[in-house]
FIVONU-833190 format. One record per residue (C-alpha): x, y, z. Coordinates in Angstrom, 3 decimals. Each point is the difference from the previous one (the first is absolute). Layout:
BEGIN
        xx        yy        zz
         X         Y         Z
...
END
This chain:
BEGIN
        xx        yy        zz
    30.403    78.914    39.177
     1.652    -3.219    -1.242
     2.349     0.013     3.015
    -2.873    -0.322     2.505
    -2.481    -2.768     0.617
    -3.645     0.811    -0.647
    -0.783     0.070     3.735
     2.856     2.449     0.705
    -1.117     2.197    -2.891
    -3.618    -0.015     1.244
     1.084     0.881     3.543
     2.173     2.874    -1.215
    -2.735     1.286    -2.338
    -2.688    -0.075     2.700
     2.257     1.848     2.448
     0.922     2.660    -2.550
    -3.675     0.702    -0.760
    -1.191     0.029     3.644
     1.021     3.585     0.685
    -1.231     1.428    -3.282
    -3.450     1.474    -0.343
    -1.789     1.645    -2.904
     1.661    -2.332    -2.482
    -0.545     0.828    -3.663
     1.221    -2.144    -2.895
    -0.414     1.229    -3.563
     1.034    -1.865    -3.126
     0.436     1.264    -3.565
     1.603    -0.963    -3.318
    -1.213    -3.590     0.298
     1.525    -2.415    -2.527
    -0.791    -3.709    -0.278
     2.287    -2.485    -1.741
    -0.904    -3.596    -0.802
     3.004    -2.220     0.771
    -1.745    -3.330    -0.614
    -3.502    -1.475     0.007
    -0.180     0.113     3.819
     2.487     2.735     0.916
    -0.281     3.771    -0.372
     2.129     2.930     1.148
    -1.675     3.230     1.082
     2.111     3.161     0.280
    -1.164     3.366     1.315
     1.074     3.145     1.818
    -1.012    -0.149     3.667
    -0.362     3.072     2.202
    -0.167    -0.833     3.717
    -0.760     2.649     2.601
    -0.777    -0.123     3.723
     0.316     2.328     2.965
     3.659    -1.088     0.486
     1.312    -1.130    -3.371
    -0.368     0.441    -3.750
     1.686    -1.387    -3.082
    -0.423    -0.436    -3.733
     1.327    -2.957    -1.921
    -0.460    -2.550    -2.732
    -1.695    -3.152     1.269
    -0.104    -3.248    -1.929
    -2.156    -2.984     0.885
     0.281    -3.404    -1.644
    -3.265    -1.952     0.186
    -0.506    -3.708    -0.626
    -3.351    -1.659    -0.651
    -0.419    -3.261     1.863
    -2.911    -2.299     0.702
    -1.196     2.290     2.807
     0.334     3.295    -1.920
     2.652     2.675    -0.512
     2.797     0.508     2.544
     2.924     2.410     0.184
     3.214    -2.018    -0.253
     2.464     2.912    -0.172
    -0.062     3.657     1.000
     2.666     2.652    -0.591
     0.168     3.718     0.648
     2.544     2.562    -1.187
     0.077     3.615     1.200
    -0.680     2.617    -2.605
END
């Protein structure tokens, strides 16, 4: 969420996952796009299911290769 700091996002994410058990994440329709020599975009359909919540959406991750390996620099999700 671009409106939150990383620490606020992490805190919110940890709290939202605390109560969920039997978490299952499935991905399909994986597509990889090369944006530049050191940047790729990966898009896929993500199915998330737990004992209290489920959703399906399109997730996109932008990865950048640095001196210490690949890191996610952007993540988006849209409901499907």
